[in-house]
C-alpha positions in Angstrom: 0.0 0.0 0.0 2.8 2.5 0.9 4.6 1.6 -2.3 1.6 2.4 -4.5 1.1 5.7 -2.7 4.8 6.5 -3.3 4.5 5.6 -7.0 1.4 7.8 -7.3 3.2 10.7 -5.6 6.2 10.4 -7.9 3.9 10.2 -11.0 2.0 13.3 -9.9 5.2 15.3 -9.2 6.7 14.4 -12.6 3.4 15.2 -14.4 3.2 18.6 -12.9 6.9 19.6 -13.2 6.8 20.6 -16.9 3.5 22.5 -16.4 5.1 24.5 -13.5 8.2 25.3 -15.5 6.1 26.6 -18.5 4.2 29.0 -16.2 7.3 31.1 -15.4 6.7 34.6 -16.5 9.3 37.0 -17.7 10.0 39.7 -15.1 12.0 42.8 -15.9 15.0 43.9 -13.9 14.1 46.3 -11.1 15.5 48.2 -8.1 13.9 48.0 -4.7 13.4 51.6 -3.6 11.6 50.8 -0.3 10.7 47.6 1.6 8.8 46.6 4.7 7.2 43.4 6.0 4.1 43.9 3.9 5.3 45.2 0.5 8.1 46.7 -1.5 8.3 49.6 -3.9 10.1 48.8 -7.1 11.6 51.0 -9.8 11.5 49.3 -13.2 13.3 50.3 -16.3 11.4 51.5 -19.3 9.3 48.8 -21.1 6.9 48.6 -23.9 3.3 47.9 -22.7 -0.2 47.5 -24.2 -2.9 49.4 -22.3 -6.6 49.6 -22.4 -9.1 52.1 -20.8 -12.6 51.1 -19.7 -15.1 51.7 -16.9 -14.7 48.0 -15.7 -11.6 46.1 -15.0 -13.0 42.8 -16.3 -13.4 44.3 -19.8 -9.8 45.6 -19.6 -8.4 42.1 -18.7 -10.4 40.4 -21.4 -9.2 42.9 -24.1 -5.6 42.6 -23.2 -5.8 38.8 -22.8 -7.2 38.6 -26.3 -4.4 40.8 -27.6 -1.7 38.6 -26.2 -3.6 35.5 -27.2 -3.2 36.4 -30.9 -6.0 39.0 -31.6 -3.5 41.6 -32.8 -2.4 42.8 -36.2 0.3 40.1 -36.6 -1.9 37.4 -35.2 1.0 36.6 -32.8 0.6 35.0 -29.5 2.6 36.9 -26.9 3.9 35.4 -23.6 2.5 37.0 -20.5 4.9 38.8 -18.2 4.8 40.4 -14.8 3.9 42.8 -13.4 0.4 43.7 -14.7 -0.6 47.2 -13.6 -4.1 48.8 -13.1 -4.8 52.3 -12.0 -7.4 55.1 -12.6 -6.8 57.3 -15.5 -9.2 60.1 -16.7 -12.1 58.6 -14.8 -11.7 55.1 -16.2 -9.7 52.2 -15.2 -6.5 51.6 -17.1 -4.8 48.1 -17.3 -1.4 47.5 -18.7 0.4 44.3 -19.7 4.1 44.7 -20.2 5.4 43.0 -23.2 8.4 40.6 -23.3 11.7 42.2 -23.7 12.0 41.0 -27.4 9.3 43.6 -28.3 11.2 46.6 -26.9 12.6 47.4 -30.3 9.5 46.4 -32.3 6.4 48.5 -33.0 3.3 46.7 -31.9 -0.3 47.3 -33.1 
């Protein structure tokens, strides 16, 4: 009985390993400006981002997700990166996805 549980545990671990490795998101270099036990303030270098403005954040996320899923001019799927930012801008909610570093020299539409 213990052996079969061990085999199942090994199988599950090996099955999930490729999935967990593929979920790693690109994160840009940053400098920690301030830090405490709850949060840290980071300064990121300039990066290219896609942004959408809407009255609801769910619509913003869906629009940006569709864009990186291939609904863009080049029909190109784009890997997700971190961080994703959201803030109020001109009375609407703005959400930004930062593009992978390979796009920093490319104009995206």
